[in-house]
LUMZA-835224 format. One record per residue: residue in one letter; x, y, z of N, C-alpha, C, O in turn. Coordinates in steps of 0.2 Angstrom, whole numbers, plus 5000, padded with zeros to 4 digits. Layout:
// LUMZA-835224
AXYZXYZXYZXYZ
...
//
This chain:
// LUMZA-835224
M502150505145501850445142501850455134501550505132
P502150405130502050415123501350405121500950385125
G501150425115500550415112500150485114500350535113
Y499450475115499050525117499050545124498750505128
E499450595126499550605133498950635137498750685134
P498750605142498250645146498550705149499150715151
L498150765149498450825151498050845158497750895158
G498250805163497950815169497350765171497250725167
P497050775177496550725179495950735176495750785172
T495450685176494750695174494450745177494450755183
V494150795173493850855176493150865173492950825168
R492750905176492050925173492150995170492451045173
R491851005164491851075161491351115164490851095166
T491651175166491151225169491151295165490651325166
S491651305160491551365156491051355151490851305149
R490751415150490151415145490351465140490051525140
E490651445135490851485129490251495125489751455125
P490151555121489551565117489451505112489851485109
G488851485113488651435108488751365110488651315107
A489151355116489351285118488751255121488351285124
R488751185120488251145123488551105128488851055127
V488451125134488851105140488451045143487851055145
S488750985144488450925147488750915153488450875157
G489350945155489650925162490050865161490350845166
A490150835155490550775154491250805153491450865151
P491850755154492450775153492550795145492250765141
A492950845144493050875137493650845134494150845138
V493650835128494250815124494350855118493850865114
L494950875117495150925111495350885105495850845106
V494950885100495150845094495450895089495150955087
T496050885086496350935082496750905076496950845076
G496850945071497250915065496850895059497150885054
D496250895059495850875054495150905055494850905061
Q494750925050494050945050493550895046492950915046
G493850845043493450805039493250735042493050735048
R493350685038493050615040493350595046492950565050
I494050595047494350565053494150605059493950575064
A494050675059493850705065493150695066492950695072
L492750685061492050675062491950605065491550605070
T492250555063492150485067492450495074492150455078
T492950535075493250535082492750575086492550555092
V492450625084491950665087491350625089491050625095
R491050585084490550545085490650485091490250475095
S491250465090491450405095491550435102491350405107
L491750495103491850525109491150545112490950525118
G490650565108489950575110489650515112489250515117
A489750455108489450395110489750365117489350335120
A490350385119490650365125490550415131490750395136
G490150465129489950515135490450565136490450595142
Y490850585131491350635132491150695128490850685122
D491350755130491150815126491750825121492350835123
A491650825114492150835109492150915107491650945105
V492750945108492851005106493351005100493850965100
L493251045095493551035088493951095087493651155087
T494551095085494951145082494751155074494751105071
V494651215072494451225065494951285062495151325066
S495051285056495451335053495051365047494451375048
E495351365041494951395035494451345032494551285033
G493951365029493551315025493051285029492951305035
R492651245026492051215029492251155033492851125032
S491851125038492051075043491551025043490951045046
L491650965041491150915042491050895049490450895052
A491550895053491550875060491150925064490850915069
A491250995062490951045066490251045065489851065070
A489951015060489251005059488950955063488350945063
S489350915066489050855070488750875076488950925079
R488150845078487850865084488250845090488150865096
Y488750805089489250785095489750835096490150825100
C489850885092490350935093490050985097489651025095
V490350995103490051045108490251115107489951155109
R490851115104491151185103491751185098492051125097
T491851235095492451235090492951295092492751345096
V493551285091494051335093494451355086494751305083
R494451415085494851435079495551435080495851465085
V495951405076496651395076496951405069496551395064
P497651425068497951425061497851355058497851305062
H497951345052498051285049498551245051499051275053
V498551175051499051135054499751145051500251135054
S499751165045500351185041500651245043501251265041
S500351285047500551355049501051355055500951305059
T501451405055501951405061501551415068501851395073
G500951445068500651465074500151415076499851425081
Y500151355073499651305074499751275081499351275086
A500351245083500551215089500451265095500151245100
E500651325094500551375099499851385101499651385107
A499451385096498751405097498351345101497951355105
V498551285099498251225102498551215109498051205114
R499151225110499351225117499051285122498951275128
D498951335119498551395122497851375124497651385130
E497551335120496851315121496851265127496451265131
L497351225127497451165132497551195139497351175144
E497951255139498051285145497451325148497351335154
K497051345143496451385145495851345148495451375153
H495851285146495251245148495451175151495951155148
P495151145156495351085159495151025155494650985156
Y495451015149495350955145495550885148496150885151
L495250835147495450765149496150755145496550725148
T496050765138496650745134496550785127496050815126
C497050775123497050805116497150745112497650705112
L496750745106496750695101496950725095496550745091
P497650725093497750735086497550685081497650625082
V497250705076496950655071497250655064496950635059
S497850685064498250685057498950675059499150695064
D499350655054500050645055500350715056500850715060
S500150755052500450825053500350855060500850885063
A499750845063499650875069500050835075500350865079
L500150765074500650735078501350765079501650775084
L501550775073502250805072502350875075502750895078
K501850915073501850985075501750995082502051035085
L501450945086501350945093501850915097501850905103
G502350885093502950855096502750785099503150765104
R502250745097502150685099502750635097502950645092
P502950595102503550555100503450495096503450435098
V503250505090503050445085503350455079503150415074
D503950485078504250495072504450425069504450425063
D504650385073504950315070504350275067504450225064
L503750295069503150255067502850285060502550255056
L503050355060502750395054503250385048503050395042
D503850375049504350375044504450305042504550255046
K504250295035504250225033504850185033504850125034
R505450215033506050185033506150155040506350105041
E506050205045506050175052505550125054505750075058
L504950135051504450085052504650015050504549965053
M505050005044505249945042505749915047505749855048
L506149955050506649925055506349905061506449845064
R505849945063505449915069505049855068505049815072
G504749855062504449795060504849725059504649675062
Q505449735057505849675057506049655064506049595065
S506149695068506249675075505649645079505749605083
A505049655076504449625079504249565075503649535076
G504649545070504449495066503949505060503549465058
L503849575058503349595053503849615047504149665048
V503749585042504149595036503849655032503149655032
S504249695028503949745024504149715017504549675016
P503749745012503849725005504549745002504849795005
P504849714997505449734994505449804993504949824989
S505949844995505849914994506549944991507049924993
R506450004987507050044985506950114988506450144987
A507450144991507350204994507750254989508250244986
F507450314988507650374984507650434988507150444992
D508150474988508150544992507650594989507450634993
S507450584983506950634980506550604974506750544972
G506050634972505750614966506150624960506150584955
E506550674960507050684954507550624954507650594948
Q507750594959508250544959507850474957508150434953
L507250474959506850414957506750414949506850364946
A506650474946506550484939507150464935507150434930
Q507750474938508350464935508550384935508850364930
S508150344939508250274939507650234937507650174938
A507250274933506550244931506650184927506250134928
G507150184923507250124918507450064922507450004918
A507750064928507950004931507449974936507549924939
L506850004936506249974940505849924936505849924930
H505549874940505149824937504349844939504149844944
Y504049864933503349894934502849834934502949784931
P502249854937502049914940502349924947502449874950
V502449984950502649994956502250044960501850084957
V502350054966501950094971502550144973503050124976
V502350214973502850264975502550294982501950314982
K502950284987502650314994503150364997503750354998
P502850424998503250475001503450445008503050415012
V504050455010504250425017503950455023503750415027
N503750515022503450555028502750565027502450605031
K502350535023501650535022501350605020500850625023
D501750655017501550715016500950715010500650765009
R500950655006500450645001500350575001500750535003
R499850554997499650484996500150444992500450474987
A500150374993500550334988500150334982499550344981
F500550314976500150314970500550254966501150244967
R500150234961500450174957500750204950500450254947
L501350174948501650194941501650134937501850084939
E501350144931501350084926501950074923502150014921
S502350124921502950114917503450174918503250224921
A504050164915504550224916504250284912504450344915
D503950284907503750344903503250384907503050444906
R502850354912502350384916502650434921502350474923
I503250414923503650454928503650534926503550574930
E503750544920503850614918503150654918503150714919
R502650614918501950644919501750644926501250684928
A502050614930501850604937502050664941502550694940
A501650684946501850734951502250704957501950684962
L502850704956503350664960503450704967503450764966
P503450674972503650714979504350744978504750714975
H504450794982505050824983505550794988506150794987
G505250764993505650734998505850654996505650634991
P506050625001506250555000505650504999505150515002
V505750454995505150404993505450334994506050324993
L504950294995505050224994504750194988504150214986
V505050154984504650114978504650044980505150014981
Q504050014979503849944981503449914975503149954971
P503549854974503149824969502349824971502149824976
F501949834965501249834966501049764968501149714964
I500649754973500549684976499749674975499349714978
E499549624972498849604971498549564977498449504976
E498449594983498249564989497749604992497749674992
P497249584995496749624999497149655005497549625008
I496949715006497249755012496849725018496249725019
R497249715023496949695030497249745035497849765035
T496849765040497049815045496849795052496349755053
V497249815057497049805064497049875067497549905068
G496449895069496449955073496349935081496049885082
G496649975085496549955092496750005097496950065095
V496849985103497050025109497649995113497549935115
I498250025113498749995117498750035124498750095124
W498849995129498850025136499349985140499249925142
K499950015142500349985147500649915144500649865147
G500749915137501049855134500549805133500749745131
R499849825133499349775133498849795127498649855127
L498649745123498149765118497449755121497249705121
V497249815123496549815126495949805122495549765123
A496049835116495449825111495749815104496349845102
A495449775100495649765093495049755088494549725090
V495149785082494649765077495049745071495449785068
H494949685068495249665062494849665056494249655057
Q495049695051494649715045494949685039495549685038
R494549675034494849665027494449705022493849715022
W494849745018494549785013494349755007494749715004
L493749765006493449725000493549764993493649734988
R493449834994493549874988493849944990493749964996
T494149974985494450044987494250084981494150064976
W494250154983494250204977494750264979494750284984
P495150274974495250244967495450174968495650154973
P495350134963495550054963496250044966496349994969
D496750084963497450074965497650124970497550184969
C497850104976498150154981497550194984497750254985
G496950174984496450224986496150214993496550174997
Q495650244995495350235002494850175002494550154996
A494750155007494250095008493550115007493350165010
C493250085002492450105001492050045003491450055004
A492349985004491949925007492349885011492949865009
V492149875017492649835022492149785026491549805027
V492449735029492149695033492649675039493249665038
T492349665045492749645051492849565050492449535047
T493449545052493649475052493849445059493849485064
E493949385060494149355066494849385068495249395064
H494949385074495549415076496149365076496049305076
N496749385074497349345073497749355079498149405079
S497849305084498249315090498949325088499349365092
E499249295083499949295082500149365079500649395081
R499649395075499749465072499749515078500049565078
E499249505082499149545088499849555092500049605094
E500149495094500749495098501249535094501649565098
R501349525088501849565084501749635084502149675084
I501049655084500949725084501149755090501349815091
V500949715096501149745102501949755103502149805106
A502349705100503049715100503249775095503649815097
L502849785090503049835085502949905089503349955088
L502449915093502249975096502449985103502250015107
D503049945104503349945111503450025113503850055109
G503250045118503350115120502850165118502850225121
Y502350145114501850185112501150165116501050105118
E500750215118500150205121499650245117499750305116
G499050215116498550255113498150215107498250155107
V497750255103497350225098497850215092498350255091
F497750165088498250155082497850115077497350085078
N498150115071497850075065498450045061498850085059
A498549985061499149955057498849915051498349885051
Q499149935045498949905039499449855036500049865036
F499149805033499449745030499249735023498649745021
L499749705019499549685012499849615011500449615010
G499449565011499649495011500049495018499849505023
P500649465017501049455023501449515026501849515031
Y501449575022501849625023501549685027500949695026
L501949715032501749775035501849835031502349845028
M501249875030501349925025501349995029501650045026
D500950005034500850065037500650065044500350015046
V500750115048500450125055500250195056500650245054
H499650205058499450265060499350265068498950235071
P499850305071499750305079499250355081499450405085
R498650355079498150405081497450375079497450315077
A496950415080496250395078496250395070496650435067
Y495850355067495850345060495150345057494650345061
G495050345051494350355048493950295049493350315049
L494150235049493650175049493450165057493250105058
Q493550215061493250205068492450195067492150165072
T492150215062491450205061491250135061490850115064
L491750095058491650015058491749995065491349945067
A492250015068492449985075491850005080491649965084
L491550065079490950085083490350035082490050015087
A490250025075489649985074489749915076489349875078
A490449895077490549825079490649825087490849765090
G490449875090490449875098491049895101491149875107
V491549915097492249935100492350005099492650025093
N492250045104492350125103493050135105493250145111
L493450145100494250145102494350215106494750205111
V494150265103494350335107494050335114494250365118
G493450305114493050305120493450255125493450275131
I493650205123494050155127494750195130494850185136
W495050225125495650265127495550315132495850325137
C494950355131494850405136494650375143494750405148
D494250315143494050285149494750265153494750265159
L495250235149495850215152496250265156496450265161
I496250325152496650385155496250415161496450455164
S495550405161495150425166495250385172494950405178
G495550325172495650285178495050235178495050195183
K494650225173494150175173494450105172494950095168
R494150055174494349985173493949965166493349975165
V494349945161494149925155494349855153494949835154
A493849815151494049745150494249735143494049785138
E494649685141494849675134494249665130493849625132
V494349685124493749675119494049665112494549695110
R493749615108493849605101493249615097492749585099
A493249645091492649655087492449585084492949545082
P491849575084491649515080491749515073491749575070
A491749455069491849455062491149465059490649455062
G491149495053490549505049490149565049489549575047
V490449615052490149685052490449725046491049725045
F489949755042490149785036490249865037489849895041
Y490649895032490649965032490649985024490849945020
R490350035023490250055016490350135015489950175018
W490750155011490750225009490450225002490650214997
L489850255002489350244997489550274990489550244985
A489850334991490050374985490650344982490650334975
G491150314986491650284983491550214980491750194975
D491050184983490850114981490450114974490550074970
L490050164974489750174967490250194962490150164956
R490750234963491250244958491650184956491750174950
H491750144961492150084960491650034956491950004951
M491050034957490549994953490650014946490649974941
R490550074945490550104938491250084934491250064928
W491750094938492450074935492450004933492749984928
A492249954938492249884937491849864931492049824927
L491249894930490849884924491249904917491249874912
R491449974918491749994912492449964910492549954904
E492849934915493449904913493349824913493749794911
R492649804913492549734913492949694918493149634916
R492949724924493349684929492849634933493149584936
Q492249644932491749604935491149594931490949644927
S490749534932490149524928489549564932489649574938
L489049574929488449594932488249554938488049574943
R488249484937488049444943488549444949488349454954
S489249454947489649454953489549524956489649534963
L489449574953489349644955488749644960488749674965
A488149614957487549604961487649574968487349584973
S488049524968488249484974488649524979488549524985
G489249554976489649584980489449654983489649674988
Y488949684979488749754982488049744985487749794986
R487849684987487149684990487149714997487749715000
P486649744999486649785005486649735011486449675011
H486949755017486949715023486649755028486649815029
R486249725032485949755038486449785043486949755044
K486249845045486649875050487349895048487849895052
T487449905041488049925039488249995041487850045041
A488950005043489150065045489350105039489550075034
H489250175039489450215033489950265035490050285041
G490250295030490750345031490550405035490750415040
T490150445032489950505035489150515036488850555040
E488750475032488050475032487750445039488050395041
S487350475042487050455048486350485049486350545049
L485850445050485150475052485150505059484750555060
R485550485063485550505070485950575070485850615075
D486450585065486850645065486850665058487350665055
P486350695056486250715049486650785047486750795041
G486850825052487250885050487750885045487850925041
P488250835046488850835041488550815034488850845029
T488050775033487850755027487550825024487650835018
V487150855028486850925025487350975023487351005018
A487850975027488451025026488751005019488951045016
R488850935018489150915012488750935006489050955001
V488150925007487650935001487651015000487751034994
R487651055005487651125004488351145000488351194996
F488851115002489551134999489551114992489751154988
H489251064990489251044983488751084979488851104973
I488151104982487751154979488051224978488051254972
D488451244983488751314982489251314977489351354973
R489651254977490151244972489951244965490151274960
A489351214964489051204957488751274955488851294949
R488551314960488251384958488851434956488751474952
S489451424959489951464958490351454951490751494949
T490151394948490551374942490151394936490351384930
//
């Protein structure tokens, strides 16, 4: 089965590793990230009644500090040659319901059949077949080749590594290319489009969109090509959903599709960071996926409009930038940044304070070492 493949039938955990909090619920292995995406996945699994086991490598882990993480497993870093072998060894030792890779690198290292969704050039072709257009694009084999053609581009542009080994970034002019840290591999160059980002997160199962959360990004940090720091759910778009199902033909699992105006920009065939918002809107994406592969009956669900998400640290930085650059008046800022009841947050949670405490300790330790 493409996507997140179940690794055997639903089972009960009976092994009691040191320090594990055993609930008797089916266990799910979360791998490929220790930060925000893993944390939201671990919390979503806990809310759905599953035991989340997390792979960890070097450094601190926000997700491991969560009360919903029942156990951690030490593996090499996802970029290391021994990573895939260590994960597969763990899956053989214990009766997991499934394994959830939560980064593109983990998907590729574990051999998941999603290469054509992660490669932006292949994604453009799949999108065309599904009636989803991509922005006008120029492909370059490397950053060096891009630099040689810098004078022929119409600025500003966005530079995107084809295989997502780093984030996209904006270039204002040809002379900025010499100072930019250009990727070594192939890249796409697209015009910078002043449109709000809209995303659809969901679960595909047997060619059917079982769950969906439609969202509009209100603000990002950094302002250009940054992460979402303020988001709101919107009414579902049936036509877009049909085209997403066509786009993801042959895939099953959790996904997130990103749009900019009319254009398809990106697809993540895995769990993603804004699951916090989906959970607050009553749509537990990884929980629904685990229920489906457990053999449970799951009704179709769509998130209601008007549920908010806020990454507080990023949103405060955006506010400071907007004031400094005079992008907004104080009145518009006061209106746009007003608090909303039951707003979902990035990592902060009164019910699960461990990750916030871990982050504070990290910053204190770093300040002491400088």
